C-alpha positions, 0 to 999 in steps of 0.5 A: 318683852319675854313672856311671863312663865307659870305652871298654871294660869287660870283665866278668870277670877270669879267663883271657879277661878277662886276655888280651883286656885284654893285647891291647887295650893292645898293640894300643893300642885302648884306653889304660889309663885308659879300661879297666874289669875288673869282677871281685869275686874279683881278677884270675884269682881265680875260676880260682885257686879252681877249680884249688885245688878240683879238685887240679889241679897242671899244665895239660892245655894246652901252654905257648903257651896263656896270657894274654900275646899272645906265644905263647913268652912262658911258655916264655921266662919259665921259662927266664930263671928257671931253671924249665924243669923245670916244663914238663912233657913231653906225650903230643902237642905242646908241654909242659905248665906246671905250675899254679905256673909258669902262674900266676907268669907270669900274675901277671908279665903282670898287673903288667907291664901294671898290670891291677890299677889297671883292676879294679873290685872288683864283680860285674856284676848287669845290662847295658843295650845302648843302641845306641851305648853300653852301661850296665854295672850293677855292685854298685859302681855303673854304667859307661857304656862303648863296648864291653862284653866278656863274659867270665863263663865258666858264671857259677856254672852246674853240673850236680848228679845227680837224687838231690841235689834232695831232700837238706837244705841241711845235708846233707854234699853239695856240688859241686866248683865251688860257691864254698864248697867247701874241700878243705882244710877236709875232716877229715883222717880223713873217709870221702870220696865223689867222684861222676864219671868225667872229669878233674875227678873224678880230680884231685879223688879223688886229691888228696883221698887221704892216710893215715887217709882212705877216698876212694871214686870213684863212676864209672858208666862206663868211664874215657876217655882223650884227651890234649885235649878236642877234636880238634886240627883245632879248635885251627886255627880253619879248616875245621871252624870254617868248616863250623860257621858254616854252620849257622844261628847259636845253632841246635840244629844248631850246639850238637849240632855242638860237643857232639859235637866235645868229648870231655867226660868224659874224662882226659889219659894223666897223670891216668889214670895218677895215678888208676890208681896210687892205686886200686892202692895202694888209696888211692882205692876205685872203685865201678863203680856209679851212685848212685841215693839219697842220705840225710842221716843225723846229718851224714853221707850215706847213699848207695845205689848201683844195684848195691845197694852202700850206705855212709855217707860224711862228705862227698860231692862231686860233680864232674859238670860244668858246666851251660849257660853260657847259664844264668848270672844275667847272661845270664838277665837279658839274655835277659829284658829286652833286644832282643839276640837268642837261639836254641836253649836261649838261646844268644846270637846272634853275629856270626861275624866279630866276636863282637858279639851281634846284635840282634833287628833284625839289627844288631850291638850293642857287646857282644862275647862270648868264653869258653864262651858263644861256643862256637857260633862258636869251637867246642869249645875256646871256654872254653879258653885257645886260645879267648881268643887266637882271641876276642882276634884278633876282638874286638881288631881289631873294637874298634880299627877299628870306626867309630862308627855301624857298630852299625847295619849289618846282619850278613850271614849 
């Protein structure tokens, strides 16, 4: 079967993929007929699943962060439909949208640009840099494309505690981001443990709490409350980002700078208040210790904590964070089989001005990266909606204006 051809192929139909598609179409950088969005879960499907899995009700970020290009599009959408009450007051900056408002607006934007017609219902299995074109292999065939934009998030990479490794597959232990985890499938009278101390663990524990259930939150460290995931300085993409770019690309130093800038393991005030109320009314029990041993026992899991506490649970859910964005299957394959350059811990070497992945010979490929894997260029908000907007600024101008043949120009360090 001959390969499909396209001008731009976006791998991933999440917030980043949708926003980039909208920006490209608005800028006339590509026509809809020449755009492909490779996504097996439907537009925004993966993000919807994650929000449902962790019990999210409203976004942490303000209403100006969404999939449209116009920053006030979501606010105007709410006003025109009498849904301003779904813009929730924020401790810092603009109000935040409820999840239902965010997705209704996103669906409206997708319909407005007919993005569904660009979707390839398939998973990308490999990407081949062919100098002036890129071959994107998918479960539905190969796409030969002028540009490939990778917006695959963490690619299913998440972290599990050491004590999980020796448990058999039948043990009722899972990670909140596991594709098979369904909070609605948990029995109404189950005893449930949630492991973690950040926003995801807090949201999950409070959403699971209901009469007849026993929910225990295992949080080994004191809770840390922060409105955002990093300083607002990083949202402006100026001074602190310039300092980041002064460090060698894809280096340990850049990685460390981003890690230190992120407020990982924190939760915003509204989530903390909700959790505090649940603990006060004994809907959630707080276990201030660390699980050291877990054993399957007749369809349950018995856990022992460092302080000697032991309990038997019907289900145990780890909300212990994402893994490395470079450890997803697609990035691992690219590292092993391409001439694209990588650095510390497999981070892609990206051009700071265009987000194009640099080849080992110093030239820029026609593969650009957005999302968590671009954090060494965009900083700690790379995987957030604001990161998608900044990536759009860099990538769309490149696609719209880059002349044929310039892929061989060396990157200026």
